[in-house]
N, C-alpha and C positions, 0 to 999 in steps of 0.2 A: 370245062376247065376252070378251076378256082383262080380268082385274081385277088391276091392278098395286097391290099392297099395300105399306104401309110396310116390312114384313118383306122382301119381294122387293127393294125398293129398298136396304135395308140390306145384303143379300147382295151385290148389285151394288157397293155402296160398299166393302165389304170387298175384293172382287176388284180394284177400281180402285185402292184404297189400296195394295194389295200389288203393283200394276203387273203384274197377270197377265191373260193372255188367258182367254177362256171355256174354251178347250181345256185350257190348263195348270191352271186352277183345278179344272175338272171331273175331270181325270186325278188330281190330288192327293187328291181326296176319293172317288175310285172311282165316279163317276157319268158318264153320257154327256154329251157336249157339248150334244146336243139337249135333254136333260133340264134342264141348267142354263139353257140359253137359254129354255126354257119357263117355268122358275121366275122368272127375271129379267123375262120379258115378261108375266107374270101369267097364263099358260096352265095352270100347275100350282100346286097349293097346296103350301106348305112343311110338312113333317111334323116331328115332334120328333126323329126320327132324323137328319134332315139338319141341323137346328140343332146337335145334339150333335156331329155329325161335323165341321162347319165350326169349331165352338168348339175341339174337340180338336186338329185338324190345324193350324189357323192361330193358336191362342192368343187367340181372340176371346171376349169375355165373353158367356155365354149370356143374361144379363139385357139387355145392350145389343142383341144380335141379336134376341131375342124381343120386347122392349118399348121399346128405345131408351133404356134407363136406364143411367147410368154411362158409363164409358169404353169405347171400341170394343175395345181390347186389354187383356188381363190384365196384361201387363208391357210396358214400352217396350223397344225394342232395347237401350238403354243398360243397363237393369236386368238383362236377360238376360245381356248381356256381363259385367257385374259379378258376377252369380251364377256364371257359368261360370268366370271367373277365380278367384273365391274357392274354388270346389270344386277346381279344378285345383291351386291352391297348397297345398291340404291333402293332396294325394296324395304318396306317396314318389316319388323321382326315377324309379325303374323304371316305376312306373305312369304317370307323366307321359309318359315316352317311348312307352309303349304307346298312350295316348290320342292322342298326336300322330300316331303311325303309322296309327291307325284313321281319324282325321279326314282325313289326307292320302289314304288309300285311298278314302274316301267322295267326296272332291273329284275324284279321278281317275275314279271310276265315273260321277259326275254329268257331268263334261266329256265322257267317252266317250259317254254316252247322248245328250248334246246335240250331239255331233259337233264339239266345239271342241278345240283342241290342249291337251295336258297340260303345264302349266307348273309343277307342284308339284315341290319338291326331293325328292330321294331320300336 
């Protein structure tokens, strides 16, 4: 008999908040879709390794994930964007160019993996 725990519900909530399918979420944290389905459905217990993995990959607070305390995410997307901009602005122009090239390459690879057309500027 499955036992859906508050922890398994919070894992599902993280996934839904990120608008991810079970397949995409599982792939991002290197577990099988079936394993994630079993966790969310209460057929498998959640171990500390999975909690740490979800926290590290998705920026989720371990305290929130484990016990429901505090905010779900460590930083809001706005805070991350501001941090990124501040760091970027501290770099010399040549390094800024390099960072932009790397980000554009990552976007091309992501789109290629997803099978979508590349619209990034060269």
